[in-house]
C-alpha positions as CSV (number, residue, x, y, z in Angstrom):
1,T,264.3,117.8,84.2
2,S,264.3,117.1,80.4
3,N,264.4,113.3,81.0
4,R,261.5,113.6,83.5
5,H,259.5,115.6,81.1
6,I,260.0,113.0,78.3
7,L,259.1,110.2,80.8
8,K,255.8,111.9,81.6
9,I,254.9,112.3,78.0
10,R,255.6,108.7,77.3
11,L,253.5,107.7,80.3
12,F,250.7,109.9,79.0
13,W,250.7,108.3,75.6
14,L,250.9,104.8,77.2
15,A,247.8,105.6,79.2
16,A,246.0,106.9,76.2
17,V,246.8,103.7,74.2
18,L,245.6,101.5,77.1
19,M,242.3,103.5,77.3
20,L,241.7,103.0,73.6
21,L,242.4,99.3,73.8
22,A,240.0,99.0,76.8
23,N,237.3,100.9,74.9
24,A,237.8,98.8,71.8
25,G,237.5,95.6,73.9
26,A,234.4,96.9,75.6
27,A,232.8,98.0,72.3
28,S,233.5,94.6,70.8
29,D,231.6,92.7,73.5
30,I,228.3,93.0,71.6
31,D,227.6,93.8,67.9
32,P,223.8,94.3,67.6
33,Y,223.9,94.2,63.8
34,K,225.7,90.8,63.8
35,I,223.5,89.4,66.5
36,L,220.2,90.3,64.7
37,G,221.7,89.4,61.4
38,V,220.9,92.8,59.7
39,S,223.1,95.2,57.8
40,R,224.1,98.7,59.1
41,H,221.6,100.2,56.6
42,A,218.7,98.1,57.6
43,S,215.4,99.9,58.2
44,Q,213.4,99.8,61.4
45,A,210.9,97.4,59.8
46,E,213.7,94.9,58.9
47,I,215.2,95.2,62.4
48,K,211.9,94.6,64.1
49,R,211.2,91.6,61.8
50,A,214.6,90.0,62.6
51,Y,214.1,90.6,66.3
52,K,210.7,88.9,66.3
53,Q,212.0,85.9,64.4
54,L,215.1,85.5,66.7
55,A,213.1,86.1,69.9
56,R,210.7,83.3,69.0
57,E,213.7,81.0,68.1
58,W,215.8,81.6,71.2
59,H,213.1,82.2,73.9
60,P,214.1,80.1,77.0
61,D,210.6,78.7,77.3
62,K,210.8,77.2,73.8
63,N,214.6,76.7,73.3
64,K,216.1,74.4,76.0
65,S,219.7,74.6,74.9
66,P,222.2,75.8,77.5
67,G,223.1,79.1,75.8
68,A,219.5,80.1,74.9
69,Q,219.0,82.4,77.8
70,D,222.2,84.3,77.2
71,M,221.5,84.5,73.5
72,F,218.0,85.8,74.2
73,I,219.4,88.6,76.4
74,K,221.8,89.6,73.7
75,I,219.0,89.7,71.1
76,T,216.9,91.8,73.4
77,K,219.7,94.3,74.1
78,S,220.6,94.5,70.5
79,Y,217.0,95.4,69.6
80,E,216.9,98.0,72.3
81,I,220.0,99.7,70.8
82,L,218.9,99.6,67.2
83,S,215.3,100.5,67.7
84,N,216.3,103.8,69.3
85,E,217.6,106.2,66.7
86,E,219.8,108.1,69.1
87,R,221.3,105.0,70.7
88,R,221.8,103.5,67.2
89,A,223.6,106.6,66.0
90,N,225.7,106.6,69.1
91,Y,226.7,103.0,68.5
92,D,227.4,103.7,64.8
93,R,229.6,106.6,65.7
94,F,231.4,105.5,68.8
95,G,230.6,101.8,69.3
96,E,228.9,102.6,72.6
97,T,226.4,100.2,74.1
98,D,224.9,100.0,77.6
99,E,227.7,97.7,78.6
100,N,230.5,100.0,77.7
101,Q,229.2,103.4,78.8
102,H,231.5,103.2,81.8
103,R,234.0,104.6,79.3
104,S,232.8,108.1,80.1
105,Q,233.5,107.5,83.8
106,A,236.9,106.1,82.9
107,Q,237.5,109.2,80.8
108,Q,236.9,111.3,83.9
109,G,239.6,109.3,85.7
110,F,241.9,109.6,82.8
111,R,241.3,113.3,82.7
112,H,242.5,113.6,86.3
113,F,245.5,111.5,85.5
114,H,246.3,113.7,82.5
115,E,245.8,116.9,84.5
116,S,248.4,115.8,87.0
117,F,251.1,116.7,84.4
118,F,252.3,120.2,84.4
119,F,251.7,120.9,80.7
120,D,248.3,122.4,79.7
121,Q,245.5,120.9,77.7
122,T,246.5,122.6,74.4
123,F,250.0,121.0,74.5
124,F,249.0,118.5,71.7
125,H,246.7,121.0,70.0
126,F,243.4,119.4,70.9
127,R,240.8,120.2,73.4
128,Q,239.3,117.9,76.0
129,S,235.5,117.4,76.3
130,T,233.7,120.0,78.3
131,R,230.9,117.8,79.3
132,D,230.2,118.1,83.0
133,F,229.3,114.9,84.9
134,A,226.5,116.7,86.7
135,D,224.7,117.4,83.4
136,S,224.2,113.7,82.7
137,K,221.0,113.4,84.7
138,H,219.5,116.4,82.8
139,M,220.5,115.2,79.3
140,L,217.5,115.2,76.9
141,H,216.7,113.0,73.9
142,Y,214.2,113.7,71.1
143,E,211.7,111.1,72.2
144,Q,212.0,112.1,75.9
145,Y,211.5,115.8,74.9
146,M,208.4,115.2,72.9
147,N,206.7,112.6,75.1
148,E,207.7,113.9,78.6
149,I,209.2,117.4,78.6
150,V,206.7,119.2,76.3
151,P,203.6,117.9,78.2
152,E,205.3,118.7,81.5
153,S,206.0,122.3,80.3
154,F,202.2,123.0,80.8
155,R,202.7,122.5,84.5
156,R,206.2,124.0,85.1
157,P,208.7,126.0,83.0
158,Y,211.9,124.4,81.8
159,L,215.4,126.0,81.5
160,I,217.4,124.2,78.8
161,K,221.1,124.6,78.1
162,V,222.4,123.8,74.6
163,T,225.9,122.5,74.5
164,S,228.2,120.2,72.6
165,E,231.0,117.8,73.3
166,W,233.8,120.1,72.3
167,C,232.4,123.5,73.2
168,F,235.3,125.4,74.9
169,S,233.3,128.5,75.4
170,C,230.7,126.5,77.4
171,I,233.3,126.3,80.2
172,H,232.8,130.0,81.0
173,I,229.1,129.6,81.9
174,E,229.4,126.4,83.9
175,P,229.8,127.9,87.4
176,I,226.9,130.2,86.9
177,W,224.8,127.4,85.4
178,K,225.5,125.1,88.3
179,E,224.4,127.7,90.9
180,T,221.3,128.6,88.9
181,V,220.3,125.0,88.5
182,L,220.7,124.4,92.3
183,E,218.4,127.4,93.0
184,L,215.7,127.0,90.4
185,E,215.5,123.2,90.6
186,A,214.6,123.5,94.2
187,L,211.8,125.9,93.3
188,G,210.3,123.4,90.9
189,V,211.8,124.6,87.5
190,G,212.6,121.8,85.1
191,I,216.2,121.6,83.9
192,G,217.4,120.1,80.6
193,V,220.7,119.8,78.7
194,V,220.8,119.2,75.0
195,D,224.0,118.0,73.2
196,I,223.4,119.3,69.6
197,G,226.3,117.1,68.4
198,F,224.2,114.0,69.0
199,E,220.7,115.3,69.0
200,K,220.3,116.6,65.4
201,R,216.5,116.4,65.3
202,L,216.2,118.1,68.7
203,R,218.6,120.8,67.6
204,S,216.5,121.5,64.6
205,L,213.2,121.5,66.6
206,L,214.6,123.9,69.2
207,G,216.2,126.2,66.6
208,A,219.5,126.0,68.5
209,H,222.2,127.0,66.0
210,R,225.4,127.1,68.1
211,P,226.5,126.4,71.7
212,P,226.4,127.6,74.3
213,S,222.7,128.8,74.3
214,I,220.0,128.9,76.9
215,L,216.4,128.3,76.1
216,G,213.1,128.5,78.0
217,L,210.2,126.2,77.5
218,V,206.7,126.8,78.8
219,N,203.3,125.6,77.4
220,G,205.2,123.9,74.6
221,R,206.7,127.2,73.3
222,V,210.5,127.7,73.1
223,T,212.0,131.1,74.0
224,S,215.6,132.1,73.6
225,F,217.6,133.8,76.4
226,H,219.5,136.8,75.0
227,R,221.0,138.6,78.1
228,G,224.3,138.1,79.9
229,V,224.6,134.7,81.6
230,V,224.2,136.0,85.2
231,R,222.3,134.2,87.9
232,E,219.8,137.0,88.5
233,N,219.2,137.4,84.7
234,L,218.4,133.7,84.4
235,R,216.0,133.9,87.3
236,Q,214.3,136.9,85.8
237,F,214.2,135.0,82.4
238,V,212.3,132.1,84.0
239,E,209.9,134.5,85.7
240,S,209.2,136.2,82.4
241,L,208.2,132.9,80.8
242,L,205.2,132.7,83.1
243,P,201.8,134.3,82.3
244,Q,201.4,137.8,83.9
245,T,197.9,137.1,85.2
246,L,198.7,134.1,87.5
247,V,198.6,135.9,90.8
248,E,196.2,138.8,91.6
249,K,197.3,141.6,94.0
250,V,194.8,141.7,96.8
251,N,194.1,144.6,99.2
252,D,191.4,145.9,101.5
253,N,189.3,147.1,98.5
254,N,189.1,143.8,96.6
255,Y,189.7,141.0,99.0
256,L,185.9,140.2,99.4
257,R,185.4,140.2,95.6
258,F,188.4,137.8,95.3
259,L,187.2,135.4,97.9
260,N,183.6,135.3,96.6
261,G,184.9,134.5,93.1
262,W,184.6,130.8,93.8
263,R,181.0,130.8,92.6
264,E,181.8,132.0,89.1
265,E,185.2,130.2,88.6
266,N,184.3,127.0,90.6
267,K,187.7,127.1,92.3
268,P,189.1,127.5,95.8
269,S,191.2,130.7,96.6
270,V,194.6,130.9,98.1
271,L,196.0,134.0,99.7
272,L,199.7,134.5,100.5
273,F,200.6,137.1,103.1
274,D,204.2,138.2,102.9
275,A,206.3,141.4,103.4
276,A,208.1,141.3,100.1
277,P,207.0,144.0,97.6
278,I,206.9,141.5,94.7
279,V,205.4,138.1,94.4
280,P,207.9,135.3,95.2
281,L,208.9,133.1,92.3
282,L,208.1,130.0,94.3
283,Y,204.5,131.2,94.7
284,K,204.2,132.0,91.0
285,L,205.5,128.6,90.0
286,T,202.9,126.9,92.3
287,A,200.2,129.1,90.8
288,F,201.3,128.1,87.3
289,A,201.1,124.4,88.2
290,Y,197.6,124.5,89.7
291,R,196.1,127.4,87.7
292,D,193.3,125.1,86.3
293,F,192.1,124.2,89.8
294,V,192.9,127.1,92.2
295,R,192.9,130.9,92.2
296,F,195.9,132.7,93.7
297,G,196.2,136.1,95.4
298,Y,199.0,138.0,97.1
299,V,198.7,140.4,100.0
300,E,201.7,142.6,100.7
301,Q,202.2,143.0,104.5
302,G,203.1,146.5,105.8
303,H,201.3,148.3,103.0
304,S,198.7,150.8,104.0
305,D,196.0,149.3,101.8
306,T,196.2,145.8,103.4
307,A,195.8,146.7,107.1
308,H,192.1,145.7,107.3
309,V,192.5,142.3,105.6
310,L,195.5,141.5,107.9
311,Q,193.4,142.3,110.9
312,Q,190.4,140.5,109.5
313,F,192.3,137.1,109.4
314,S,194.7,137.8,112.3
315,I,197.8,137.4,110.3
316,N,201.2,137.1,112.0
317,A,203.5,139.6,110.3
318,Y,206.7,137.8,111.3
319,A,206.4,134.9,108.8
320,P,204.7,134.2,105.4
321,T,201.2,132.8,105.8
322,L,199.0,130.9,103.4
323,L,195.2,130.8,103.8
324,L,193.0,128.6,101.6
325,F,189.3,129.5,101.3
326,K,186.6,127.3,99.8
327,E,182.9,128.1,99.9
328,N,183.1,130.1,103.1
329,P,184.9,133.5,102.5
330,E,185.0,134.3,106.2
331,K,186.8,131.3,107.5
332,P,189.8,129.7,105.8
333,A,189.6,125.9,105.2
334,D,193.3,125.4,105.7
335,V,196.3,127.5,106.9
336,I,200.1,127.1,106.9
337,Q,202.7,129.5,108.2
338,S,206.4,129.0,107.8
339,R,209.5,131.2,107.5
340,G,211.1,129.0,104.8
341,M,208.4,127.5,102.6
342,K,209.6,124.7,100.4
343,R,208.2,123.6,97.1
344,Q,207.1,120.2,98.5
345,L,205.1,121.9,101.3
346,L,203.3,124.2,98.9
347,D,202.5,121.3,96.5
348,E,201.1,119.2,99.3
349,F,199.1,122.1,100.7
350,V,197.5,123.1,97.3
351,S,197.1,119.6,96.0
352,N,195.1,118.4,99.0
353,N,192.8,121.4,98.7
354,R,192.4,121.9,95.0
355,F,188.7,121.2,94.9
356,L,185.8,123.0,96.6
357,L,183.9,121.0,99.2
358,V,181.0,120.6,96.7
359,P,182.3,121.7,93.3
360,R,180.2,121.9,90.1
361,L,181.1,119.6,87.2
362,V,181.9,121.9,84.3
363,N,183.9,119.7,81.9
364,Q,185.3,116.2,81.4
365,K,188.8,117.0,82.7
366,F,187.4,118.3,86.0
367,F,185.2,115.2,86.3
368,D,188.2,112.9,85.7
369,E,190.2,114.7,88.4
370,L,187.4,114.8,91.0
371,C,186.1,111.3,90.5
372,P,188.9,109.2,89.2
373,V,188.5,105.7,87.7
374,K,188.7,102.9,90.3
375,Q,192.2,101.4,90.4
376,F,192.5,97.8,91.6
377,H,195.3,98.6,94.1
378,R,193.6,101.6,95.6
379,R,190.7,102.1,97.9
380,R,187.3,102.6,96.4
381,K,186.1,106.2,96.0
382,Y,182.5,107.2,95.4
383,C,181.0,110.4,94.0
384,V,177.8,111.7,95.5
385,L,176.3,113.9,92.7
386,L,173.4,116.3,93.1
387,I,171.4,116.9,89.8
388,T,169.8,120.3,90.3
389,G,168.9,123.5,88.5
390,E,169.7,127.2,88.6
391,D,166.3,128.4,89.7
392,E,165.9,130.5,92.8
393,A,163.6,127.9,94.3
394,L,166.4,125.4,94.4
395,V,168.9,127.6,96.3
396,S,167.8,126.2,99.7
397,V,168.0,122.6,98.2
398,N,171.5,123.2,97.1
399,A,172.5,124.8,100.4
400,A,171.2,121.7,102.3
401,F,173.3,119.4,100.2
402,Y,176.4,121.6,101.0
403,D,175.5,121.3,104.7
404,F,175.3,117.5,104.5
405,A,178.7,117.4,102.7
406,S,180.3,119.6,105.3
407,S,179.3,117.3,108.1
408,N,180.0,114.0,106.3
409,S,183.3,114.7,104.5
410,K,185.4,111.5,104.2
411,E,188.4,110.4,102.2
412,V,186.3,107.9,100.2
413,L,183.5,110.4,99.3
414,R,183.5,113.2,96.8
415,F,180.5,115.5,96.7
416,A,179.6,117.5,93.5
417,Y,176.6,119.0,91.8
418,V,175.6,119.5,88.2
419,Y,173.0,121.7,86.5
420,Q,170.6,119.8,84.3
421,S,170.4,122.6,81.8
422,Q,174.2,122.6,81.3
423,Q,174.8,118.9,81.3
424,K,171.6,117.4,79.8
425,P,173.1,114.3,78.2
426,L,174.8,113.3,81.5
427,C,171.6,113.9,83.5
428,D,169.4,112.1,81.1
429,T,171.6,109.0,81.4
430,F,170.9,108.8,85.1
431,L,167.3,109.9,85.2
432,S,165.7,108.4,82.1
433,K,165.9,104.8,83.2
434,E,163.6,105.5,86.3
435,E,161.9,108.5,84.7
436,L,162.9,110.8,87.5
437,S,163.1,114.6,87.6
438,P,165.5,116.8,89.5
439,P,166.6,117.5,92.1
440,Q,168.0,114.0,92.6
441,V,171.1,112.5,94.3
442,I,173.1,109.9,92.5
443,I,175.8,107.8,94.2
444,L,178.3,106.5,91.6
445,E,181.6,104.7,91.1
446,R,183.6,105.1,87.9
447,R,184.8,101.8,86.5
448,S,186.6,102.7,83.3
449,S,188.0,105.7,81.5
450,T,185.5,105.0,78.6
451,G,182.6,106.1,80.7
452,K,181.3,103.0,82.4
453,V,179.9,103.6,85.9
454,L,178.0,101.8,88.6
455,Y,175.4,104.0,90.3
456,R,172.3,104.1,92.5
457,T,169.7,106.8,92.8
458,V,168.9,107.8,96.4
459,T,165.2,106.9,96.9
460,G,162.8,109.7,97.6
461,G,164.6,112.4,95.7
462,W,166.2,115.4,97.4
463,N,164.4,118.3,98.9
464,G,167.0,119.2,101.6
465,S,164.9,118.1,104.6
466,D,166.2,116.3,107.6
467,E,164.5,113.1,106.4
468,D,166.4,113.3,103.1
469,K,169.7,113.8,104.9
470,H,169.0,110.8,107.2
471,R,168.1,108.7,104.2
472,L,171.2,109.6,102.3
473,H,173.4,109.0,105.3
474,K,172.0,105.6,105.8
475,Q,172.5,104.6,102.1
476,L,176.1,105.7,102.2
477,E,176.7,103.5,105.3
478,L,175.2,100.5,103.4
479,L,177.4,101.3,100.4
480,Q,180.6,101.2,102.5
481,K,179.6,97.8,103.9
482,D,178.5,96.3,100.6
483,P,179.9,97.7,97.3
484,A,177.3,95.7,95.4
485,Y,174.7,98.1,96.7
486,L,175.2,100.1,93.4
487,N,172.6,98.2,91.3
488,Y,172.7,100.0,88.0
489,D,175.4,100.4,85.3
490,A,175.6,102.9,82.5
491,M,178.0,104.4,79.9
492,L,178.3,108.1,80.5
493,P,178.7,110.6,77.6
494,E,181.5,113.1,77.7
495,L,180.6,116.2,79.7
496,N,179.9,119.5,77.9
497,N,182.7,122.1,78.4
498,E,180.9,124.9,80.2
499,L,184.1,127.0,80.2
500,A,184.1,127.2,76.4
501,S,182.3,130.5,76.6
502,I,185.5,132.1,78.1
503,F,187.8,130.5,75.5
504,L,188.0,133.8,73.6
505,V,189.3,135.6,76.7
506,Q,191.9,132.9,77.2
507,W,192.9,133.1,73.6
508,L,193.3,136.8,73.7
509,N,195.5,136.5,76.8
510,S,197.6,133.9,75.0
511,A,197.8,136.0,71.9
512,Y,199.0,139.0,74.0
513,D,201.7,136.9,75.7
514,Y,202.8,135.6,72.3
515,L,203.0,139.1,70.7
516,S,204.9,140.4,73.7
517,Q,207.4,137.6,73.4
518,M,207.8,138.2,69.6
519,Y,208.4,141.9,70.3
520,F,211.1,140.9,72.9
521,D,212.7,138.5,70.4
522,I,212.8,141.1,67.7
523,L,214.6,143.5,70.0
524,H,217.1,141.1,71.3
525,S,217.5,138.3,68.7
526,N,220.3,138.1,66.2
527,W,219.4,138.1,62.6
528,R,220.2,134.5,62.1
529,E,217.6,133.4,64.6
530,M,215.0,135.9,63.4
531,M,215.5,135.1,59.7
532,P,212.8,132.2,59.6
533,I,210.2,134.5,61.2
534,I,211.0,137.5,59.0
535,S,211.0,135.2,55.9
536,L,207.6,133.8,57.0
537,I,206.1,137.3,57.5
538,F,207.3,138.6,54.1
539,S,206.2,135.5,52.3
540,A,202.7,135.8,53.8
541,L,202.6,139.5,52.8
542,F,203.8,138.8,49.3
543,I,201.2,136.1,48.8
544,L,198.4,138.3,50.2
545,F,199.2,141.4,48.2
546,G,200.0,139.4,45.1
547,T,196.6,137.7,45.2
548,V,194.9,141.1,45.7
549,I,196.7,142.7,42.8
550,V,196.2,139.8,40.4
551,Q,192.5,139.6,41.3
552,A,192.1,143.4,40.8
553,F,193.7,143.3,37.4
554,S,191.7,140.2,36.4
555,E,188.4,141.9,37.4
556,S,189.3,145.1,35.6
557,G,190.3,143.1,32.5
558,G,187.0,141.1,32.6
559,E,184.9,144.3,32.9
560,K,186.4,146.0,29.9
561,P,185.2,143.8,27.1
562,G,181.7,143.5,28.5
563,K,181.0,147.3,29.0
564,P,178.5,148.4,26.3
565,K,179.0,151.8,24.5
566,A,176.4,154.5,25.1
567,N,174.3,154.2,22.0
568,K,170.6,154.8,21.3
569,S,170.4,152.1,18.7
570,S,170.1,148.4,19.6
571,K,173.5,147.4,18.2
572,P,175.3,144.6,20.1
573,A,178.2,145.5,22.4
574,E,181.5,145.9,20.6
575,T,184.9,144.9,21.9
576,S,187.6,147.5,21.9
577,P,190.3,146.6,19.3
578,N,192.9,147.2,22.0
579,A,191.4,144.6,24.4
580,E,193.8,142.3,26.2
581,N,194.5,138.9,24.5
582,T,194.6,137.1,27.8
583,L,191.6,137.0,30.1
584,S,191.2,135.4,33.5
585,K,187.7,134.2,34.4
586,N,187.1,132.6,37.7
587,F,190.8,131.9,37.8
588,V,190.8,130.1,34.4
589,E,193.3,131.5,32.0
590,V,191.9,131.8,28.5
591,T,194.4,133.0,25.8
592,E,193.4,134.2,22.4
593,L,194.6,131.9,19.5
594,T,196.3,134.3,17.0
595,D,199.1,134.0,14.5
596,M,201.6,135.0,17.3
597,T,200.5,132.3,19.7
598,Y,199.5,129.7,17.1
599,T,202.8,127.8,17.0
600,S,203.3,127.6,20.8
601,S,199.7,126.9,21.6
602,L,199.1,124.2,19.0
603,V,201.8,123.3,16.5
604,Q,204.6,122.8,19.1
605,L,202.3,121.7,22.0
606,K,204.0,119.2,24.3
607,P,203.1,115.5,23.9
608,G,200.1,114.6,26.1
609,H,198.9,118.3,26.3
610,I,195.6,119.4,24.8
611,N,194.4,122.9,23.9
612,V,190.7,123.4,24.4
613,V,189.6,126.2,22.0
614,L,186.4,128.1,22.2
615,V,185.1,129.6,18.9
616,L,183.4,132.9,19.3
617,T,182.7,136.2,17.6
618,D,183.3,139.8,18.6
619,A,179.6,140.2,19.6
620,S,179.5,137.0,21.7
621,R,183.0,137.3,23.2
622,H,182.2,138.5,26.7
623,V,179.2,136.3,27.3
624,L,180.7,133.1,26.0
625,L,184.0,133.6,27.8
626,K,182.1,133.9,31.2
627,K,180.1,130.8,30.4
628,F,183.1,128.9,29.1
629,A,185.2,129.7,32.3
630,K,182.3,128.5,34.5
631,E,181.9,125.2,32.6
632,V,185.6,124.3,32.5
633,Y,186.5,125.7,36.0
634,S,186.4,122.3,37.7
635,F,188.9,120.9,35.1
636,S,191.4,123.9,35.4
637,M,193.6,122.2,37.9
638,S,194.9,119.8,35.2
639,Q,198.4,120.6,34.1
640,T,198.0,119.1,30.7
641,I,194.9,121.1,29.6
642,H,195.2,124.6,28.2
643,Y,192.4,127.0,27.3
644,S,192.2,129.4,24.3
645,F,189.6,131.2,22.2
646,L,189.4,131.7,18.5
647,N,187.7,134.8,16.9
648,V,185.8,133.3,13.9
649,D,185.2,136.8,12.5
650,K,189.0,136.9,11.8
651,H,189.7,133.2,11.1
652,R,186.6,131.7,9.4
653,K,188.7,130.4,6.5
654,W,191.0,128.5,8.9
655,M,187.9,127.0,10.6
656,D,186.4,125.9,7.3
657,L,189.6,124.3,6.2
658,L,190.2,122.5,9.5
659,L,186.8,121.0,9.7
660,A,187.0,120.0,6.0
661,M,190.3,118.2,6.7
662,A,189.0,116.5,9.8
663,L,185.4,115.7,8.7
664,G,186.2,115.1,5.0
665,T,183.2,114.6,2.7
666,R,180.7,115.1,5.5
667,H,181.7,118.7,5.8
668,S,181.4,119.2,2.0
669,D,177.9,117.7,2.1
670,M,176.9,120.2,4.7
671,E,178.0,123.1,2.6
672,L,176.1,121.8,-0.4
673,N,173.0,121.4,1.7
674,E,173.3,125.0,2.7
675,G,172.6,126.2,-0.9
676,T,174.7,129.3,-1.7
677,S,178.0,130.5,-0.4
678,S,176.3,133.5,1.1
679,H,174.9,131.3,3.8
680,E,177.9,130.6,6.0
681,P,177.9,128.1,8.9
682,D,177.6,129.6,12.4
683,Y,180.6,128.4,14.4
684,T,179.8,130.4,17.4
685,G,179.9,128.2,20.5
686,Y,182.0,125.5,18.9
687,V,184.7,124.0,21.1
688,L,187.7,122.2,19.7
689,A,190.0,120.0,21.7
690,L,193.3,120.1,19.7
691,N,196.1,117.6,20.3
692,G,199.0,119.3,18.6
693,H,201.5,116.4,18.8
694,K,199.2,113.6,17.6
695,K,197.3,115.9,15.1
696,Y,193.7,115.1,16.0
697,L,190.8,117.1,17.4
698,C,187.5,116.4,19.3
699,L,184.6,118.5,18.4
700,F,181.8,120.0,20.6
701,R,178.7,121.3,18.8
702,P,176.7,124.0,20.6
703,V,173.3,123.4,22.2
704,H,170.4,125.7,21.2
705,V,167.3,126.6,23.1
706,D,165.1,125.0,20.4
707,D,167.0,121.6,20.4
708,K,167.8,121.0,24.1
709,E,165.8,117.8,23.9
710,D,168.4,116.5,21.5
711,S,171.4,118.0,23.3
712,S,172.9,114.6,24.0
713,R,174.1,114.6,20.3
714,S,176.0,117.9,20.7
715,S,179.3,116.2,21.3
716,D,179.8,114.7,17.8
717,E,179.3,111.2,19.1
718,D,178.3,110.0,15.6
719,A,180.7,112.4,13.8
720,R,177.9,113.7,11.6
721,A,177.9,117.1,10.1
722,P,176.0,119.8,12.0
723,R,172.3,119.9,11.7
724,A,170.7,122.3,9.4
725,G,168.8,124.0,12.2
726,V,172.1,124.7,13.9
727,K,174.3,125.7,10.9
728,T,172.2,127.1,8.1
729,R,171.8,130.6,9.4
730,S,172.6,133.8,7.5
731,K,175.0,136.4,8.8
732,G,172.2,138.7,9.9
733,S,170.4,135.9,11.7
734,S,173.6,134.8,13.4
735,R,174.3,138.4,14.6
736,R,170.8,138.7,16.0
737,Q,170.9,135.3,17.7
738,T,174.3,135.8,19.3
739,S,173.4,139.1,20.6
740,S,170.8,137.5,22.7
741,T,172.5,136.6,26.0
742,P,170.3,133.7,27.1
743,H,170.6,132.2,23.6
744,V,174.4,132.5,23.6
745,C,174.8,131.1,27.1
746,S,172.7,128.1,26.2
747,K,175.1,127.1,23.5
748,L,177.6,125.8,26.1
749,E,175.0,124.1,28.2
750,R,176.5,120.6,28.0
751,L,180.2,121.6,27.9
752,S,181.1,120.2,31.3
753,L,179.7,116.8,30.4
754,W,181.7,116.9,27.2
755,M,184.9,117.8,29.2
756,E,184.4,114.8,31.4
757,R,184.3,112.5,28.4
758,L,187.4,114.3,27.0
759,M,189.3,113.6,30.3
760,E,188.1,110.0,30.1
761,G,189.3,109.7,26.5
762,S,186.0,108.4,25.2
763,L,185.3,111.1,22.6
764,P,185.7,110.4,18.8
765,R,189.0,111.7,17.4
766,H,189.3,113.3,14.0
767,Y,192.8,113.3,12.6
768,V,194.3,115.8,10.3
769,P,197.4,115.4,8.1
770,S,198.8,118.7,9.3
771,W,197.6,121.9,11.0
772,P,196.5,124.7,8.6
773,D,198.5,127.9,8.6
774,L,196.5,130.4,10.6
775,E,198.3,133.5,9.3
776,A,197.9,132.6,5.6
777,L,194.2,131.9,6.0
778,Q,193.5,135.0,8.0
779,K,190.3,136.7,6.8
């Protein structure tokens, strides 16, 4: 027995070595990187460039060498592998190409060989792959998911299993998963399997953190399954993904209202009669697929409230019955009855009757479905369009058109009508060329999806008389004999969406479904899955409340300095000595330049940064700050510009010394021209752009009401000293002038233009050997 056991082990390892050699040989058949001549780190652009060059060189039509065709095939296959990210990653990791993917089948045979031994799969302390061969046809890739599965989820729900190559716990749900797939796939539910070991991007998109997991996809939205993996739970999960308003319960009290709803909704109505107390899942799935074209109702047989409707339509109670109604609510347009209704039968029944006999064109999507573009390999289809109105006088005209369509329904003809008031651009395209007025009948054939049509207007108009019907019938016969009978062509505009008015209702229904799903997720999700949603909610709340609080504080801070004291005299408003040093005006942060902030705001300012300083007084502080913030607001997004203000009442000596150092003798000449020292210059409204690192400044001189005509000189373009009219004012005069709000505001009239030149770097620069000490020169 011991020798036999050793022999089996040796045979096992021999088979494993042979399989590895076979795989290595298969993998070495083709090396796409070597064939295309690119490195393993090549980008998609480099791969595409190499492919185009080699394809031109080895194309059999141009290269007549014996091996050109084989080489061209290898080049094409190599490009197919490397141009697909998943296939390229698969090759980089395992060396698999299309030619050697039989390895997985060989592994299945090898698994059976290995299982014939009596020792278990953990004998060598590793696990075998849990991938089931039946899952291969449902495997999803990122591109397939985005391009096919997501758009398809608007027509049917998808049930997606998340697994991985070495997921041992996935084995436990496999039997239930197989049974559920067999049941739901037959009903029309889409099935998908995602291997998160290979599909990194898809794993991140789905939010699948660990296998095994089961997800639902409907209308492009992913929902996690949180209950026990039982067949009935999975069925209920799929049913819960569908909107709750798909199927309306119909009884004796509301069946007439339901069947007459075709006028408002422009859709046929389907009624299912069945003895089950709940709506079958198959019927709900059909309703979801055709919800844009058909209305669905359900009548429960055997209920006391449905006896009259059952008698009205002579329903057989022994088998489920489907009735389809169009414009006539008293007589069904089509009927099927079957004990075991299949998905294919329901699809065929609804698809063939998804339009009214004479529907109204309400949007472009409906027009595309009803009157498709002519295909070369298909039989011609013509649309007979009645252009009419909503007036009471036209009711008989519209009814006559419906009667004609009822008696002349053919596969190649589609009848429809349109209201001129609702679709004026479309109607004008048909009627303006011949200057016609409705009602008119147009026969048209669509030739391209861009809007090109061939058409002909039925002569004589349309009044619904027997003569009109005979004339229309004759022209339709001529058209079927000679397609060239349509003698006009036109480019149709896109139809107006008449259903846009009910968009709000649809949005509210979608919002309700989304909130319900969020509530369900919060109750059943684990914290790891809910953490992104919780983080998003708290981040939004933090930003919201933070913005409100900052704005409240900034408003209260801005109102404090400007509030005047109750005083009978005409003294200017004073600023409280305890006012804040930092003010926010229109979200522009303006900091006071003091001995505490002087070093950081100027002396040690980072290279490339500029501090724009507004010079003001206690009396003009509030008014000038508001105007200053308004003028520089458009420049506040710059990260290298900082804003401050300097109180000249406290720091006049520093201002005098700085301008003297920057302007030199010109500033001295200005002081001599002023006469006595009692007449001090008025610096209110000056703006200094200070570059702390390079030690230079740019000067903005204020604009006054009396010299706006010469305001273009306010930016020290010629570096002259301030004009006497601007500077030589006494203290009393300065106080009186600055207390006048219009006069003070006008001082910064041209500041925004000066700021533009500052950003451009075109302002004159006045250099200083060093920055004066603000604390030592404090007044």
